C-alpha positions, 0 to 999 in steps of 0.5 A: 515518477513518484504516484498517488492515485484513490483505486476506487473506480479502477480495475487495478495497475496493470493494463486490462481490455475493456476496463479501467486500470492506473497503467493505462490512463498513465500511459494515455495521458503519456501518449496524449503530452509526448505524442509517443507510445510508451509502457510504464513498469509499476514497482507493484500491481495494486489490486483493483480497488487497492489506493498509493501514495507514494507508487513509484513506475518507471518509463523512457522516453525516445524524444522529449527534451523539456524537463521532468518539472515540464513533463509533470505538469503537462502529464497531471494534467491529462490525468483525472482527478484522482492520479496525480503524480508528486513527482518525477526525477530523470533516471539512469538508464537501467533503473526498472521501477520492480527490480531495483525496489529494496522494501515496500510499506502498506498501510491499512485502514480501520474503522472501529464501531459506529456508524459507516462515515459518509465520506471515509468509507472508501478508506476503511473497512469499518469492524464492529470491533471493539477490537482488543489492540494490545493483543493485535500487537503481541501477534504483529510481534510474532510476525516481525523477521525473517520467515516464510509467510506461506500462509499468507499467500492468495492460493493459486500463486506461487513463487520461487520462495515464500519467505520474506523479511518483515522488517516492521507489523504495527497497529497504530491508534491515531483517530486523528491521523486519519479521520483527515486524511484526504487520498490523492490530494497529498503529495505523493511523497513518501514519509520516510519516519513512519517505522516510527510508529505513533503509539499516540492514544494507547491508553484509550478504553477500547470502547473508545476506539473509532480508527487505527491503521496497520502498518507492514514493510518488507523487502517484498510480499506475496499476493495478498499477503498484506491484507492476509495478514490484517486480516488475521491481525482482526480475528485476534482483535474481535478476539476469535484467537488468541495473541500466539495463535498467530505463530500457529497460523506463520508455522504452518504454511497453511492459507486455509489456516490463516484469517480471511482476506481483508477487502482492498478498499482500505490498502494504501501503498505509502512507499517504495525504498530504492538503494540510490533514491538519493542521487535522483534528482527530483523537480516538485 
């Protein structure tokens, strides 16, 4: 299934004793509708306050016999308004939401200058600005490709390898696109053309910018990698570091060298890619 959620009031994806989580709410809804307890596996464990438009999750049922559309309707009727299932599909018995994923794309939203927006502050990092977007884009180019991203991994979260392939890293200027964005109301269907990044409005003066977004696509991510890259690009945008500094950070392989960790509330999981996804029938 593909799930959209506003992560504001949740302690992240993973079930935690005594705390509201996305995984916990989904498993509770399944138990209510199907009268069966099962573990829901998400493609990734989003942190507390992080949102998703296209999170993918898998689970197995022993007794449910109705079609995916009926299951989706039933689960959505039991879920809170800030969690919504957009797609439900019957997958092969060996499908696994984590192991079978071949790529993900995240979006980080930023409000530049002005007064904090009372309706969108939960979905944007408010930066006083102005931001040098041209410098941020030059830095982003230096971070694309297959590299060792150890400098952007949160301390204490060692992996077998810190090498990842960043297929795209784009800084977007499209205020209209984001000002009307309302998380949780979208269908949850991934935008497969998101990597064809719009450059609309790139001729505007810095003082005219009100919102930007940073989108990053990779074959996998280290813990807090996206938020640490965003924090690094923001330092460059604020002209506290030159664009070329991004290469120095990458080569250092030291988290202490990189910029700050951007707050979680501006981050969205856009979509997750699977090799065989086009063979899975879906019910709307």
